[in-house]
C-alpha positions, -999 to +999 in steps of 0.1 A: +000+000+000+028+024+007+041+021-029+007+029-044+002+060-022+034+076-036+023+070-072-010+088-066+007+120-054+033+122-083+006+126-110-011+152-089+022+171-084+029+169-121-006+183-129-001+211-104+033+220-119+019+219-154-010+241-145+013+266-127+035+268-157+005+274-180-008+302-157+027+318-156+030+316-194-005+332-198+003+360-173+036+368-192+016+369-224-009+394-210+019+415-195+037+416-229+005+426-246-001+454-221+035+466-224+033+466-262+001+487-261+016+512-237+048+515-257+028+519-289+009+548-273+041+564-260+062+561-291+035+568-317+014+597-303+011+611-338-013+582-346-037+595-319-038+629-335-041+615-370-073+597-360-087+628-344-078+648-375-096+622-397-127+624-374-126+662-377-124+660-415-158+641-415-175+667-392-193+698-404-180+732-392-200+756-371-200+792-385-178+814-364-195+846-377-227+836-359-211+833-325-208+859-298-170+861-303-152+884-328-135+860-351-128+826-335-141+819-301-115+805-277-117+767-279-130+764-243-159+787-253-169+768-284-191+738-289-174+704-284-185+670-298-176+638-279-161+612-302-151+576-292-122+567-314-101+535-314-073+555-296-097+566-269-123+592-261-118+627-276-135+660-277-136+676-311-144+711-324-146+725-359-152+761-366-152+781-399-147+818-405-157+823-441-147+859-444-111+849-434-111+818-455-100+795-427-113+767-405-100+758-370-101+721-360-093+713-324-091+680-305-084+672-268-084+641-247-080+656-213-096+691-218-064+707-207-041+701-237-057+710-270-043+704-304-056+728-331-051+730-368-058+760-390-067+751-426-068+781-450-087+781-482-054+787-501-041+753-489-019+766-461-021+746-429-008+754-394-011+736-361-006+746-325-008+732-290-029+751-264-028+744-227-054+754-201 
């Protein structure tokens, strides 16, 4: 009986070791995936703004002449649209001043740092970071 008792525990120990190794391997895989996504966001922030820019290009602009501001309103005074993009949740704003021949496109994720682009009818384009 003593010989059989030892053989029962060896398969159980082998099973426990195999399950432990599989769990460790799965956890390492999850950690690698999370690290890759974090590094991708850190090293390629331009892709975040490219997606915001593409979403803005599909939006219609509000007329700046109809607002209470002379020219462009400050971005925090304008009307923002919430957009859920693949890179996260963003607030987008698009305003046009026809008499100046320009549109201002703005995007923010945290409502403190705002990326704005000015697109002129003559094809000129400028961008600027604003911080609140």
